[in-house]
PQR file with spaces between the fields and no chain letter, atoms N, CA, C, O and H, PARSE charges and radii, in Angstrom:
ATOM       1  N    MET     1     128.248   88.831  118.627 -0.4000 1.5000
ATOM       2  CA   MET     1     127.434   88.606  117.770 -0.0000 2.0000
ATOM       3  C    MET     1     125.756   88.550  118.586  0.5500 1.7000
ATOM       4  O    MET     1     125.660   87.690  119.461 -0.5500 1.4000
ATOM       5  N    THR     2     125.141   88.975  118.454 -0.4000 1.5000
ATOM       6  CA   THR     2     123.643   88.929  118.865 -0.0000 2.0000
ATOM       7  C    THR     2     123.059   87.574  118.777  0.5500 1.7000
ATOM       8  O    THR     2     123.758   86.738  118.204 -0.5500 1.4000
ATOM       9  H    THR     2     125.220   89.673  117.743  0.4000 1.0000
ATOM      10  N    VAL     3     122.062   87.246  119.176 -0.4000 1.5000
ATOM      11  CA   VAL     3     121.164   86.095  119.050 -0.0000 2.0000
ATOM      12  C    VAL     3     120.427   86.146  117.726  0.5500 1.7000
ATOM      13  O    VAL     3     120.360   85.152  117.003 -0.5500 1.4000
ATOM      14  H    VAL     3     121.495   87.925  119.642  0.4000 1.0000
ATOM      15  N    ALA     4     119.895   87.265  117.425 -0.4000 1.5000
ATOM      16  CA   ALA     4     119.156   87.289  116.121 -0.0000 2.0000
ATOM      17  C    ALA     4     120.212   87.093  114.590  0.5500 1.7000
ATOM      18  O    ALA     4     119.820   86.645  113.512 -0.5500 1.4000
ATOM      19  H    ALA     4     119.949   88.072  118.013  0.4000 1.0000
ATOM      20  N    ARG     5     121.412   87.511  114.878 -0.4000 1.5000
ATOM      21  CA   ARG     5     122.130   87.479  114.127 -0.0000 2.0000
ATOM      22  C    ARG     5     122.917   86.216  113.842  0.5500 1.7000
ATOM      23  O    ARG     5     123.488   86.020  112.769 -0.5500 1.4000
ATOM      24  H    ARG     5     121.730   87.875  115.753  0.4000 1.0000
ATOM      25  N    LYS     6     122.914   85.232  115.031 -0.4000 1.5000
ATOM      26  CA   LYS     6     123.035   83.815  114.986 -0.0000 2.0000
ATOM      27  C    LYS     6     122.028   83.187  114.364  0.5500 1.7000
ATOM      28  O    LYS     6     122.310   82.317  113.540 -0.5500 1.4000
ATOM      29  H    LYS     6     122.450   85.392  115.903  0.4000 1.0000
ATOM      30  N    LEU     7     120.678   83.509  114.640 -0.4000 1.5000
ATOM      31  CA   LEU     7     119.762   82.725  114.356 -0.0000 2.0000
ATOM      32  C    LEU     7     119.577   83.001  112.574  0.5500 1.7000
ATOM      33  O    LEU     7     119.063   82.196  111.798 -0.5500 1.4000
ATOM      34  H    LEU     7     120.450   84.216  115.310  0.4000 1.0000
ATOM      35  N    GLY     8     120.086   84.206  112.252 -0.4000 1.5000
ATOM      36  CA   GLY     8     119.981   84.531  110.816 -0.0000 2.0000
ATOM      37  C    GLY     8     120.933   83.576  110.331  0.5500 1.7000
ATOM      38  O    GLY     8     120.463   82.809  109.490 -0.5500 1.4000
ATOM      39  H    GLY     8     120.503   84.861  112.882  0.4000 1.0000
ATOM      40  N    THR     9     122.144   83.405  110.625 -0.4000 1.5000
ATOM      41  CA   THR     9     122.959   82.785  110.125 -0.0000 2.0000
ATOM      42  C    THR     9     122.720   81.358  109.884  0.5500 1.7000
ATOM      43  O    THR     9     123.178   80.821  108.875 -0.5500 1.4000
ATOM      44  H    THR     9     122.526   84.028  111.308  0.4000 1.0000
ATOM      45  N    LEU    10     121.956   80.644  110.843 -0.4000 1.5000
ATOM      46  CA   LEU    10     121.508   79.263  110.740 -0.0000 2.0000
ATOM      47  C    LEU    10     120.180   79.399  109.644  0.5500 1.7000
ATOM      48  O    LEU    10     119.703   78.392  109.122 -0.5500 1.4000
ATOM      49  H    LEU    10     121.584   81.081  111.662  0.4000 1.0000
ATOM      50  N    VAL    11     119.765   80.485  109.428 -0.4000 1.5000
ATOM      51  CA   VAL    11     118.865   80.243  108.477 -0.0000 2.0000
ATOM      52  C    VAL    11     119.288   80.071  107.114  0.5500 1.7000
ATOM      53  O    VAL    11     118.925   79.141  106.393 -0.5500 1.4000
ATOM      54  H    VAL    11     120.153   81.304  109.852  0.4000 1.0000
ATOM      55  N    VAL    12     120.285   81.257  106.695 -0.4000 1.5000
ATOM      56  CA   VAL    12     121.021   81.193  105.620 -0.0000 2.0000
ATOM      57  C    VAL    12     121.753   79.927  105.291  0.5500 1.7000
ATOM      58  O    VAL    12     121.923   79.659  104.102 -0.5500 1.4000
ATOM      59  H    VAL    12     120.580   82.012  107.280  0.4000 1.0000
ATOM      60  N    PHE    13     122.254   79.028  106.325 -0.4000 1.5000
ATOM      61  CA   PHE    13     122.762   77.957  105.755 -0.0000 2.0000
ATOM      62  C    PHE    13     121.798   76.839  105.770  0.5500 1.7000
ATOM      63  O    PHE    13     122.152   75.724  105.385 -0.5500 1.4000
ATOM      64  H    PHE    13     122.116   79.246  107.291  0.4000 1.0000
ATOM      65  N    GLY    14     120.668   77.058  106.168 -0.4000 1.5000
ATOM      66  CA   GLY    14     119.670   75.934  106.069 -0.0000 2.0000
ATOM      67  C    GLY    14     119.094   75.795  104.579  0.5500 1.7000
ATOM      68  O    GLY    14     118.508   74.753  104.285 -0.5500 1.4000
ATOM      69  H    GLY    14     120.380   77.963  106.480  0.4000 1.0000
ATOM      70  N    VAL    15     119.244   76.815  103.633 -0.4000 1.5000
ATOM      71  CA   VAL    15     118.807   76.787  102.293 -0.0000 2.0000
ATOM      72  C    VAL    15     119.829   76.246  101.855  0.5500 1.7000
ATOM      73  O    VAL    15     119.428   75.250  101.253 -0.5500 1.4000
ATOM      74  H    VAL    15     119.721   77.661  103.872  0.4000 1.0000
ATOM      75  N    PRO    16     121.047   76.305  101.783 -0.5600 1.5000
ATOM      76  CA   PRO    16     121.856   75.280  100.853  0.2800 2.0000
ATOM      77  C    PRO    16     121.676   74.063  101.331  0.5500 1.7000
ATOM      78  O    PRO    16     121.498   73.175  100.497 -0.5500 1.4000
ATOM      79  N    ALA    17     121.674   73.710  102.752 -0.4000 1.5000
ATOM      80  CA   ALA    17     121.349   72.443  103.247 -0.0000 2.0000
ATOM      81  C    ALA    17     120.269   71.745  102.452  0.5500 1.7000
ATOM      82  O    ALA    17     120.466   70.602  102.040 -0.5500 1.4000
ATOM      83  H    ALA    17     121.819   74.431  103.429  0.4000 1.0000
ATOM      84  N    ILE    18     119.255   72.317  102.244 -0.4000 1.5000
ATOM      85  CA   ILE    18     117.915   71.488  101.446 -0.0000 2.0000
ATOM      86  C    ILE    18     118.148   71.524  100.061  0.5500 1.7000
ATOM      87  O    ILE    18     117.659   70.660   99.332 -0.5500 1.4000
ATOM      88  H    ILE    18     119.095   73.245  102.579  0.4000 1.0000
ATOM      89  N    VAL    19     118.882   72.484   99.602 -0.4000 1.5000
ATOM      90  CA   VAL    19     118.810   72.557   98.152 -0.0000 2.0000
ATOM      91  C    VAL    19     119.992   71.849   97.752  0.5500 1.7000
ATOM      92  O    VAL    19     119.897   71.111   96.771 -0.5500 1.4000
ATOM      93  H    VAL    19     119.279   73.185  100.194  0.4000 1.0000
ATOM      94  N    GLY    20     121.233   71.964   98.427 -0.4000 1.5000
ATOM      95  CA   GLY    20     122.487   71.307   98.080 -0.0000 2.0000
ATOM      96  C    GLY    20     122.448   70.074   98.227  0.5500 1.7000
ATOM      97  O    GLY    20     122.984   69.371   97.370 -0.5500 1.4000
ATOM      98  H    GLY    20     121.310   72.564   99.224  0.4000 1.0000
ATOM      99  N    GLY    21     121.764   69.445   99.426 -0.4000 1.5000
ATOM     100  CA   GLY    21     121.505   68.241   99.770 -0.0000 2.0000
ATOM     101  C    GLY    21     120.903   67.410   98.572  0.5500 1.7000
ATOM     102  O    GLY    21     121.332   66.334   98.155 -0.5500 1.4000
ATOM     103  H    GLY    21     121.329   70.016  100.123  0.4000 1.0000
ATOM     104  N    GLY    22     119.870   68.095   98.124 -0.4000 1.5000
ATOM     105  CA   GLY    22     118.996   67.539   96.786 -0.0000 2.0000
ATOM     106  C    GLY    22     119.799   67.352   95.789  0.5500 1.7000
ATOM     107  O    GLY    22     119.837   66.237   95.270 -0.5500 1.4000
ATOM     108  H    GLY    22     119.522   68.969   98.462  0.4000 1.0000
ATOM     109  N    ILE    23     120.649   68.452   95.286 -0.4000 1.5000
ATOM     110  CA   ILE    23     121.686   68.542   94.232 -0.0000 2.0000
ATOM     111  C    ILE    23     122.768   67.337   94.614  0.5500 1.7000
ATOM     112  O    ILE    23     122.978   66.541   93.698 -0.5500 1.4000
ATOM     113  H    ILE    23     120.618   69.359   95.708  0.4000 1.0000
ATOM     114  N    VAL    24     123.238   67.187   95.442 -0.4000 1.5000
ATOM     115  CA   VAL    24     124.186   66.008   95.965 -0.0000 2.0000
ATOM     116  C    VAL    24     123.819   64.855   95.758  0.5500 1.7000
ATOM     117  O    VAL    24     124.610   64.058   95.254 -0.5500 1.4000
ATOM     118  H    VAL    24     123.067   67.833   96.186  0.4000 1.0000
ATOM     119  N    TYR    25     122.519   64.476   96.098 -0.4000 1.5000
ATOM     120  CA   TYR    25     121.881   63.254   96.170 -0.0000 2.0000
ATOM     121  C    TYR    25     121.809   63.021   94.820  0.5500 1.7000
ATOM     122  O    TYR    25     122.375   61.976   94.502 -0.5500 1.4000
ATOM     123  H    TYR    25     121.877   65.123   96.508  0.4000 1.0000
ATOM     124  N    ALA    26     121.215   63.746   93.742 -0.4000 1.5000
ATOM     125  CA   ALA    26     120.714   63.853   92.320 -0.0000 2.0000
ATOM     126  C    ALA    26     122.249   63.186   91.537  0.5500 1.7000
ATOM     127  O    ALA    26     122.321   62.248   90.742 -0.5500 1.4000
ATOM     128  H    ALA    26     120.754   64.595   94.000  0.4000 1.0000
ATOM     129  N    VAL    27     123.400   64.067   92.107 -0.4000 1.5000
ATOM     130  CA   VAL    27     124.325   63.730   91.067 -0.0000 2.0000
ATOM     131  C    VAL    27     125.247   62.278   91.639  0.5500 1.7000
ATOM     132  O    VAL    27     125.888   61.577   90.856 -0.5500 1.4000
ATOM     133  H    VAL    27     123.341   64.829   92.753  0.4000 1.0000
ATOM     134  N    PHE    28     125.155   61.998   93.208 -0.4000 1.5000
ATOM     135  CA   PHE    28     125.878   60.824   93.506 -0.0000 2.0000
ATOM     136  C    PHE    28     124.719   59.855   93.682  0.5500 1.7000
ATOM     137  O    PHE    28     125.081   58.707   93.426 -0.5500 1.4000
ATOM     138  H    PHE    28     124.634   62.568   93.843  0.4000 1.0000
ATOM     139  N    GLY    29     123.687   59.931   93.969 -0.4000 1.5000
ATOM     140  CA   GLY    29     122.650   58.590   94.254 -0.0000 2.0000
ATOM     141  C    GLY    29     122.718   57.904   95.329  0.5500 1.7000
ATOM     142  O    GLY    29     122.309   56.747   95.423 -0.5500 1.4000
ATOM     143  H    GLY    29     123.393   60.864   94.177  0.4000 1.0000
ATOM     144  N    SER    30     123.297   58.627   96.334 -0.4000 1.5000
ATOM     145  CA   SER    30     123.385   57.914   97.612 -0.0000 2.0000
ATOM     146  C    SER    30     123.295   58.912   98.614  0.5500 1.7000
ATOM     147  O    SER    30     123.498   60.102   98.374 -0.5500 1.4000
ATOM     148  H    SER    30     123.630   59.567   96.257  0.4000 1.0000
ATOM     149  N    TYR    31     122.955   58.400   99.894 -0.4000 1.5000
ATOM     150  CA   TYR    31     123.024   59.360  100.918 -0.0000 2.0000
ATOM     151  C    TYR    31     124.394   59.640  101.800  0.5500 1.7000
ATOM     152  O    TYR    31     124.383   60.419  102.753 -0.5500 1.4000
ATOM     153  H    TYR    31     122.791   57.434  100.090  0.4000 1.0000
ATOM     154  N    VAL    32     125.328   59.072  101.466 -0.4000 1.5000
ATOM     155  CA   VAL    32     126.495   58.785  102.191 -0.0000 2.0000
ATOM     156  C    VAL    32     127.506   60.392  101.819  0.5500 1.7000
ATOM     157  O    VAL    32     128.230   61.002  102.605 -0.5500 1.4000
ATOM     158  H    VAL    32     125.337   58.439  100.692  0.4000 1.0000
ATOM     159  N    PRO    33     127.215   60.701  100.420 -0.5600 1.5000
ATOM     160  CA   PRO    33     127.714   62.024  100.303  0.2800 2.0000
ATOM     161  C    PRO    33     126.836   63.288  100.675  0.5500 1.7000
ATOM     162  O    PRO    33     127.351   64.381  100.910 -0.5500 1.4000
ATOM     163  N    VAL    34     125.481   63.060  100.711 -0.4000 1.5000
ATOM     164  CA   VAL    34     124.659   63.823  101.369 -0.0000 2.0000
ATOM     165  C    VAL    34     125.336   64.285  102.681  0.5500 1.7000
ATOM     166  O    VAL    34     125.769   65.413  102.917 -0.5500 1.4000
ATOM     167  H    VAL    34     125.062   62.173  100.520  0.4000 1.0000
ATOM     168  N    ALA    35     125.347   63.203  103.490 -0.4000 1.5000
ATOM     169  CA   ALA    35     125.841   63.152  104.907 -0.0000 2.0000
ATOM     170  C    ALA    35     126.927   64.084  104.941  0.5500 1.7000
ATOM     171  O    ALA    35     126.833   65.108  105.617 -0.5500 1.4000
ATOM     172  H    ALA    35     124.996   62.287  103.299  0.4000 1.0000
ATOM     173  N    VAL    36     128.041   63.794  104.211 -0.4000 1.5000
ATOM     174  CA   VAL    36     129.136   64.547  104.344 -0.0000 2.0000
ATOM     175  C    VAL    36     129.182   65.882  104.017  0.5500 1.7000
ATOM     176  O    VAL    36     129.889   66.689  104.620 -0.5500 1.4000
ATOM     177  H    VAL    36     128.117   62.962  103.662  0.4000 1.0000
ATOM     178  N    TYR    37     128.355   66.194  102.951 -0.4000 1.5000
ATOM     179  CA   TYR    37     127.896   67.705  102.477 -0.0000 2.0000
ATOM     180  C    TYR    37     127.510   68.214  103.761  0.5500 1.7000
ATOM     181  O    TYR    37     128.120   69.145  104.288 -0.5500 1.4000
ATOM     182  H    TYR    37     127.781   65.538  102.461  0.4000 1.0000
ATOM     183  N    GLU    38     126.428   67.591  104.339 -0.4000 1.5000
ATOM     184  CA   GLU    38     125.694   68.313  105.536 -0.0000 2.0000
ATOM     185  C    GLU    38     126.465   68.390  106.627  0.5500 1.7000
ATOM     186  O    GLU    38     126.111   69.316  107.356 -0.5500 1.4000
ATOM     187  H    GLU    38     125.933   66.835  103.911  0.4000 1.0000
ATOM     188  N    ALA    39     127.551   67.664  107.098 -0.4000 1.5000
ATOM     189  CA   ALA    39     128.547   67.953  107.938 -0.0000 2.0000
ATOM     190  C    ALA    39     129.460   69.059  107.775  0.5500 1.7000
ATOM     191  O    ALA    39     129.744   69.836  108.687 -0.5500 1.4000
ATOM     192  H    ALA    39     127.838   66.912  106.506  0.4000 1.0000
ATOM     193  N    ILE    40     129.961   69.125  106.482 -0.4000 1.5000
ATOM     194  CA   ILE    40     130.819   70.045  106.256 -0.0000 2.0000
ATOM     195  C    ILE    40     130.184   71.475  106.322  0.5500 1.7000
ATOM     196  O    ILE    40     130.962   72.413  106.495 -0.5500 1.4000
ATOM     197  H    ILE    40     129.730   68.494  105.742  0.4000 1.0000
ATOM     198  N    LEU    41     128.808   71.739  106.198 -0.4000 1.5000
ATOM     199  CA   LEU    41     127.920   72.608  106.321 -0.0000 2.0000
ATOM     200  C    LEU    41     127.817   73.347  107.771  0.5500 1.7000
ATOM     201  O    LEU    41     127.857   74.516  108.154 -0.5500 1.4000
ATOM     202  H    LEU    41     128.176   70.977  106.057  0.4000 1.0000
ATOM     203  N    VAL    42     127.667   72.085  108.373 -0.4000 1.5000
ATOM     204  CA   VAL    42     127.401   72.236  110.131 -0.0000 2.0000
ATOM     205  C    VAL    42     128.572   72.609  110.666  0.5500 1.7000
ATOM     206  O    VAL    42     128.502   73.539  111.470 -0.5500 1.4000
ATOM     207  H    VAL    42     127.635   71.136  108.062  0.4000 1.0000
ATOM     208  N    LEU    43     129.743   72.101  110.427 -0.4000 1.5000
ATOM     209  CA   LEU    43     130.793   72.516  111.022 -0.0000 2.0000
ATOM     210  C    LEU    43     131.291   74.043  110.485  0.5500 1.7000
ATOM     211  O    LEU    43     131.904   74.793  111.244 -0.5500 1.4000
ATOM     212  H    LEU    43     129.800   71.346  109.773  0.4000 1.0000
ATOM     213  N    PHE    44     130.996   74.380  109.239 -0.4000 1.5000
ATOM     214  CA   PHE    44     131.137   75.662  108.974 -0.0000 2.0000
ATOM     215  C    PHE    44     130.514   76.604  109.689  0.5500 1.7000
ATOM     216  O    PHE    44     131.137   77.423  110.364 -0.5500 1.4000
ATOM     217  H    PHE    44     130.498   73.771  108.622  0.4000 1.0000
ATOM     218  N    ALA    45     129.136   76.567  109.597 -0.4000 1.5000
ATOM     219  CA   ALA    45     128.112   77.351  110.299 -0.0000 2.0000
ATOM     220  C    ALA    45     128.379   77.505  111.871  0.5500 1.7000
ATOM     221  O    ALA    45     128.234   78.539  112.523 -0.5500 1.4000
ATOM     222  H    ALA    45     128.629   75.901  109.048  0.4000 1.0000
ATOM     223  N    GLY    46     128.796   76.271  112.332 -0.4000 1.5000
ATOM     224  CA   GLY    46     129.396   76.404  113.532 -0.0000 2.0000
ATOM     225  C    GLY    46     130.287   77.097  114.089  0.5500 1.7000
ATOM     226  O    GLY    46     130.234   77.589  115.216 -0.5500 1.4000
ATOM     227  H    GLY    46     128.915   75.432  111.802  0.4000 1.0000
ATOM     228  N    ALA    47     131.403   77.183  113.084 -0.4000 1.5000
ATOM     229  CA   ALA    47     132.836   77.782  113.315 -0.0000 2.0000
ATOM     230  C    ALA    47     132.396   79.510  113.331  0.5500 1.7000
ATOM     231  O    ALA    47     132.889   80.346  114.089 -0.5500 1.4000
ATOM     232  H    ALA    47     131.446   76.784  112.169  0.4000 1.0000
ATOM     233  N    LEU    48     131.327   79.769  112.267 -0.4000 1.5000
ATOM     234  CA   LEU    48     130.982   81.032  112.033 -0.0000 2.0000
ATOM     235  C    LEU    48     130.214   81.726  113.285  0.5500 1.7000
ATOM     236  O    LEU    48     130.392   82.882  113.668 -0.5500 1.4000
ATOM     237  H    LEU    48     130.926   79.090  111.651  0.4000 1.0000
ATOM     238  N    ILE    49     129.355   80.807  113.817 -0.4000 1.5000
ATOM     239  CA   ILE    49     128.700   81.213  115.090 -0.0000 2.0000
ATOM     240  C    ILE    49     129.468   81.249  116.197  0.5500 1.7000
ATOM     241  O    ILE    49     129.194   82.228  116.891 -0.5500 1.4000
ATOM     242  H    ILE    49     129.211   79.867  113.505  0.4000 1.0000
ATOM     243  N    SER    50     130.310   80.573  116.629 -0.4000 1.5000
ATOM     244  CA   SER    50     131.198   80.560  117.680 -0.0000 2.0000
ATOM     245  C    SER    50     131.979   81.603  117.649  0.5500 1.7000
ATOM     246  O    SER    50     132.630   81.802  118.674 -0.5500 1.4000
ATOM     247  H    SER    50     130.532   79.777  116.065  0.4000 1.0000
ATOM     248  N    ARG    51     132.111   82.338  116.767 -0.4000 1.5000
ATOM     249  CA   ARG    51     133.207   83.500  116.801 -0.0000 2.0000
ATOM     250  C    ARG    51     132.573   84.668  117.258  0.5500 1.7000
ATOM     251  O    ARG    51     133.213   85.714  117.372 -0.5500 1.4000
ATOM     252  H    ARG    51     131.582   82.176  115.934  0.4000 1.0000
């Protein structure tokens, strides 16, 4: 996987992190579920990039 493709993957995961984080906060009203959601996204993105 080239560097450009890795950076593109990170950008693609950045949008759900911002929008999804806001939705999760609106539903739960706390930052703890947002942190869990963000951690799951980071792990999934890291797994895709590392292969």
